[in-house]
C-alpha positions in Angstrom: 67.6 -40.8 1.7 68.1 -41.9 5.2 66.0 -39.1 6.6 63.2 -40.0 4.2 63.4 -43.6 5.3 63.4 -42.6 8.9 60.4 -40.3 8.5 58.5 -43.0 6.6 59.2 -45.6 9.2 57.8 -43.4 11.9 54.3 -43.4 10.3 54.1 -47.1 9.4 51.9 -49.7 11.0 52.8 -53.3 11.3 52.0 -55.8 8.6 49.7 -57.6 11.1 47.6 -54.5 11.6 47.4 -53.8 7.8 46.4 -57.4 7.1 43.7 -57.2 9.8 42.3 -54.1 8.3 42.2 -55.7 4.8 40.5 -58.9 6.0 38.1 -56.9 8.1 37.1 -54.7 5.2 36.5 -57.5 2.8 34.7 -59.7 5.3 32.3 -56.7 5.8 31.8 -56.6 2.0 31.2 -60.3 1.9 28.6 -60.2 4.7 26.7 -57.1 3.3 26.5 -58.5 -0.3 25.4 -61.9 1.0 22.7 -60.4 3.1 21.6 -58.3 0.2 21.3 -61.2 -2.2 19.4 -63.2 0.4 17.0 -60.3 0.9 16.3 -59.8 -2.8 15.7 -63.5 -3.3 18.4 -64.3 -5.8 18.6 -67.9 -7.0 21.4 -70.3 -6.2 22.5 -68.6 -3.0 24.7 -71.5 -2.0 26.6 -71.6 -5.3 26.9 -67.8 -5.3 28.4 -67.9 -1.8 31.3 -69.9 -3.2 31.9 -67.6 -6.2 31.6 -64.6 -3.9 34.2 -66.1 -1.5 36.6 -66.5 -4.4 36.1 -62.9 -5.5 36.6 -61.7 -1.8 39.9 -63.7 -1.5 41.2 -62.2 -4.8 40.2 -58.8 -3.7 42.1 -59.2 -0.5 45.2 -60.0 -2.5 44.7 -56.9 -4.7 44.3 -54.7 -1.6 47.5 -56.2 -0.1 49.4 -55.2 -3.3 47.9 -51.7 -2.9 49.2 -51.7 0.7 52.7 -52.7 -0.3 52.9 -49.8 -2.8 51.2 -47.3 -0.6 53.4 -47.9 2.4 56.3 -46.6 0.4 54.6 -43.3 -0.1 53.3 -42.8 3.4 55.5 -40.5 5.5 56.6 -38.1 2.7 53.5 -35.9 2.9 49.8 -36.3 3.5 49.0 -34.7 0.2 51.2 -37.2 -1.7 49.8 -40.1 0.2 46.2 -39.1 -0.6 47.0 -38.7 -4.2 48.7 -42.0 -4.4 45.8 -43.8 -2.7 43.4 -42.3 -5.2 45.5 -43.3 -8.2 46.1 -46.8 -6.9 42.4 -47.3 -6.2 41.6 -47.0 -10.0 43.4 -50.1 -11.2 42.5 -52.0 -8.1 38.8 -51.2 -8.6 38.9 -52.2 -12.3 40.7 -55.5 -11.5 38.1 -56.2 -8.8 35.2 -55.5 -11.1 36.7 -57.7 -13.9 37.2 -60.6 -11.5 33.7 -60.1 -10.2 32.2 -60.1 -13.7 34.1 -63.1 -14.9 33.0 -65.1 -11.8 29.3 -64.3 -12.0 29.2 -64.5 -15.8 30.3 -68.0 -15.5 27.6 -68.5 -12.9 24.9 -67.2 -15.2 26.0 -69.5 -18.0 25.8 -72.6 -15.9 22.9 -71.7 -13.7 20.3 -69.8 -15.6 17.9 -67.9 -13.4 14.2 -68.6 -13.3 13.7 -64.9 -14.1 15.5 -65.3 -17.5 13.5 -63.8 -20.3 11.3 -66.1 -22.5 10.2 -65.1 -25.9 6.6 -65.9 -27.0 5.3 -64.9 -30.4 1.6 -64.8 -31.4 1.0 -64.6 -35.1 -2.2 -63.6 -36.7 -2.4 -64.9 -40.3 -4.6 -63.6 -43.1 -8.3 -64.9 -42.8 -11.7 -64.4 -44.4 -13.1 -61.0 -44.7 -15.4 -60.3 -41.8 -19.2 -60.4 -42.6 -21.0 -57.2 -43.4 -22.8 -55.7 -40.5 -26.6 -56.2 -40.3 -28.8 -53.4 -41.5 -29.8 -51.1 -38.7 -33.3 -51.6 -37.4 -36.0 -49.0 -38.2 -36.9 -46.6 -35.4 -40.5 -46.0 -34.5 -42.1 -43.4 -36.6 -40.5 -44.5 -39.8 -37.2 -42.9 -38.9 -34.2 -44.8 -40.2 -31.2 -45.3 -37.9 -27.8 -43.9 -39.1 -25.9 -46.3 -41.3 -23.2 -48.6 -39.8 -19.6 -47.7 -40.5 -18.0 -49.5 -43.3 -16.1 -52.8 -42.6 -12.3 -52.5 -42.5 -10.6 -53.9 -45.6 -9.5 -57.5 -45.3 -5.7 -57.9 -44.9 -3.8 -58.8 -48.0 -2.1 -62.1 -48.4 1.4 -60.6 -47.8 0.6 -59.1 -44.3 0.6 -60.7 -40.9 0.6 -59.3 -37.3 3.1 -60.6 -34.8 2.8 -60.0 -31.0 6.0 -60.8 -29.0 6.2 -61.2 -25.2 9.6 -61.2 -23.7 12.8 -60.2 -25.5 15.4 -61.5 -27.9 19.1 -60.8 -28.6 18.3 -57.8 -30.6 16.3 -56.2 -27.6 19.0 -56.8 -24.9 20.1 -53.7 -22.9 23.5 -52.2 -23.5 24.8 -53.5 -20.1 23.8 -57.1 -21.2 25.4 -56.7 -24.5 28.6 -55.0 -23.3 30.6 -56.5 -20.3 32.6 -53.2 -20.2 29.5 -51.4 -18.9 29.0 -53.9 -16.1 32.7 -53.7 -15.2 32.6 -49.9 -15.2 29.6 -49.9 -12.9 31.2 -52.4 -10.6 34.5 -50.5 -10.8 32.8 -47.3 -9.5 31.6 -49.3 -6.5 35.1 -50.8 -6.1 36.8 -47.4 -6.3 34.7 -46.2 -3.4 35.5 -49.3 -1.4 39.3 -49.2 -2.1 39.3 -45.5 -1.3 37.6 -46.1 2.0 40.2 -48.8 2.9 43.1 -46.4 1.9 41.6 -43.7 4.1 41.5 -46.1 7.0 45.1 -47.2 6.4 46.3 -43.6 6.2 44.4 -42.8 9.4 46.0 -45.8 11.2 49.4 -44.8 9.9 49.2 -41.2 11.1 47.6 -42.2 14.4 50.6 -44.5 14.9 52.9 -41.5 14.0 51.1 -39.4 16.6 51.5 -42.0 19.3 55.2 -42.5 18.3 55.7 -38.7 18.6 54.1 -38.7 22.0 56.3 -41.5 23.1 59.4 -39.8 21.7 58.4 -36.6 23.4 57.9 -38.4 26.7 61.3 -40.0 26.2 63.0 -36.7 25.6 61.2 -35.2 28.6 62.3 -38.1 30.8 65.9 -37.7 29.5 65.9 -34.0 30.1 64.5 -34.5 33.6 67.1 -37.1 34.3 69.9 -34.8 33.1 68.4 -32.0 35.3 68.3 -34.3 38.3 71.9 -35.4 37.7 73.1 -31.8 37.4 71.2 -30.7 40.4 72.6 -33.6 42.6 76.2 -33.2 41.4 75.9 -29.5 42.1 75.7 -30.3 45.8 78.8 -32.4 45.9 81.5 -29.8 44.9 80.1 -27.4 47.6 80.2 -30.1 50.2 83.7 -31.2 49.1 85.0 -27.6 49.3 83.7 -27.2 52.9 85.1 -30.6 53.9 88.5 -29.9 52.5 88.7 -26.6 54.3 87.9 -28.5 57.5 90.5 -31.2 56.7 93.1 -28.5 56.0 92.4 -27.0 59.4 92.9 -30.3 61.1 96.2 -30.9 59.3 97.4 -27.4 60.1 96.7 -27.9 63.8 98.4 -31.2 63.8 95.3 -33.2 64.6 96.3 -36.3 62.7 93.8 -38.7 64.2 90.9 -36.4 63.6 92.1 -35.8 60.0 92.5 -39.5 59.4 89.0 -40.2 60.7 87.6 -37.4 58.6 89.3 -38.7 55.5 87.9 -42.2 56.1 84.4 -40.8 56.6 84.7 -38.6 53.6 85.7 -41.6 51.5 82.8 -43.6 52.7 80.3 -40.8 52.1 81.4 -40.1 48.5 81.6 -43.8 47.7 78.1 -44.3 48.9 76.6 -41.2 47.5 78.2 -41.2 44.0 77.8 -44.9 43.2 74.0 -44.7 43.2 71.8 -43.4 40.3 71.0 -39.8 40.9 67.6 -40.2 39.4 66.5 -43.1 41.6 64.9 -42.9 45.0 66.4 -44.4 48.2 64.8 -45.5 51.4 64.5 -42.9 54.0 66.7 -44.8 56.4 69.5 -44.9 53.8 69.2 -41.1 53.4 69.3 -40.7 57.2 72.4 -42.9 57.3 74.2 -40.7 54.7 73.3 -37.5 56.6 74.6 -39.0 59.9 77.8 -39.9 58.1 78.1 -36.3 56.9 77.4 -34.9 60.4 80.1 -37.2 61.8 82.5 -35.5 59.3 81.3 -32.1 60.5 81.5 -33.2 64.1 85.3 -33.3 63.8 85.1 -29.5 63.3 82.5 -28.9 66.0 83.0 -31.6 68.6 81.4 -29.7 71.5 78.8 -27.6 69.5 77.1 -30.0 67.2 74.3 -32.2 68.5 72.1 -34.4 66.3 68.6 -35.7 66.9 66.7 -37.9 64.4 62.9 -38.5 64.8 61.7 -41.0 62.2 58.8 -43.4 63.1 59.5 -47.0 62.1 56.7 -47.2 59.5 58.3 -44.3 57.6 61.8 -45.8 57.5 61.1 -47.5 54.2 59.5 -44.5 52.6 61.1 -43.5 49.3 62.8 -40.1 48.9 65.2 -38.6 46.3 68.8 -39.5 47.1 70.7 -36.8 49.0 67.6 -34.6 49.1 68.3 -33.6 52.8 72.1 -33.0 52.3 71.8 -29.3 51.4 69.5 -28.7 54.3 71.8 -30.3 56.8 74.7 -28.5 55.3 73.0 -25.2 55.7 72.1 -26.0 59.3 75.7 -26.6 60.0 77.0 -23.6 58.1 74.5 -21.0 59.5 73.4 -22.6 62.7 76.3 -24.5 64.3 79.4 -22.7 62.9 78.3 -19.2 64.0 77.1 -20.2 67.5 79.3 -20.2 70.6 77.1 -22.8 72.3 75.8 -26.3 71.5 73.3 -26.3 68.7 71.0 -29.2 68.0 70.1 -30.2 64.4 66.9 -32.2 64.2 65.9 -34.4 61.3 62.2 -35.3 61.6 59.7 -37.2 59.4 56.0 -37.6 59.7 53.0 -38.6 57.6 50.0 -36.4 57.0 47.0 -36.5 54.7 49.0 -35.3 51.7 52.0 -37.6 52.0 55.5 -37.5 53.6 56.7 -34.5 55.5 60.4 -34.1 56.2 61.9 -31.3 58.4 65.5 -30.2 59.1 65.8 -27.6 61.8 68.3 -26.2 64.1 68.0 -24.1 67.3 70.9 -21.8 66.5 71.0 -18.0 66.8 68.6 -16.0 64.7 69.8 -15.4 61.2 70.1 -11.8 59.9 67.4 -10.9 57.3 69.8 -10.3 54.5 71.5 -13.7 54.9 68.1 -15.4 55.3 67.0 -14.1 51.9 70.3 -14.7 50.1 72.7 -16.8 52.0 70.8 -20.1 52.0 69.3 -19.5 48.6 71.6 -21.9 46.5 70.9 -25.0 48.6 67.2 -24.4 49.0 66.7 -23.6 45.4 68.5 -26.8 44.5 66.2 -28.8 46.7 63.1 -27.1 45.4 64.1 -27.6 41.7 64.9 -31.3 42.4 61.5 -31.8 43.9 59.8 -30.0 41.1 61.6 -32.1 38.5 60.8 -35.3 40.3 57.3 -34.8 41.6 56.0 -31.6 39.9 53.1 -29.8 41.7 52.8 -32.8 44.1 55.7 -31.5 46.2 56.8 -28.3 47.8 59.6 -26.8 49.9 59.0 -24.2 52.7 61.4 -22.6 55.0 61.7 -19.8 57.6 62.9 -18.8 61.1 61.6 -20.5 64.2 60.0 -18.4 67.0 62.6 -19.2 69.6 65.6 -18.9 67.3 67.0 -21.1 64.6 65.8 -22.1 61.2 63.6 -24.8 59.7 63.1 -26.2 56.2 60.1 -28.5 55.6 59.7 -30.7 52.5 56.3 -32.0 51.4 56.4 -34.9 48.9 54.3 -38.0 48.0 54.6 -41.0 50.3 55.7 -44.2 48.5 57.2 -47.3 49.9 57.7 -49.0 46.5 60.4 -48.5 43.9 63.4 -47.8 46.0 
């Protein structure tokens, strides 16, 4: 029962739309019939206008009753809805035709038309016998002309000839004598009209259902995208936490309490900032850079002499919107594969620039060249995470490219749309 009700409600239109369709249909009927009557020169057009308006208003009410019944059927199946519409159109059409006949029959009785039939009878009564025709004249040469035809017999006293012009009650057509014939004829027209309105109503209902399904699909797609973004973002945090706890453990084991305390404070600030935001929302680029500097400060405790940081972000791009923590896996990889393996200072650069396609972000390091096998597999998790997040957020409008630098080191470049609003 609940499922049927839910399905039915998905294909319903509002009462306002239904009423507008009913009023529009019957106003169209009113206009067409009025123009037709004026074109044919019917009498009493002003009076007929009032009667026709009454019929139109009653017909609107009949159609609204059809709507109230039909809306209970819509949503079960299209076949059932069409059958119900056809069945409901029959009594509705007959009711309309009856109301129409009653109204205009009343009009005919009170305002007879100038075209009404008039009966005229011409009666020829019995008269004198016609005179005998004259004798035919003689032709030259003594030849007699043929005799004239005999005169018709005189009518008897009991006979008369009646010529009638017009008609009387006995000669009225079947439609004039039987209102049911008029109602049936009007009912056929009404059935077509009610069927057309029902077809429009069903079309509006199922169009609304299609739009609702599209909105529902878009909502599900957005929910799935949001869940995917959340999963991808939270996938980063356990990896980072694991590395940080290892570093913290090393500091504790080497009795570096001050460094351990500073790392704990930085770690607390980093997680509080990164986890309180909505993973599906963008952040300004300056906020993303601030979080990465905080992360690098944590890592600098592990590599105080080897880790150098450079940030190159033009002022106009500081407010550009980017997905939150989108740079964190790239910075983490630069520390893991560039700084931790080197025995010399390594610089990690975070750069931003604008090109014709949008915003370009680059994270690179000048560490030692990475072995081929590690380049293909070692950095794959973080880079795949970033690429999937960009695809889920921007689709084909974004991309992620990476590779070794000619002089050593590694670079990852992100291409994404440039926007300064919504973050």
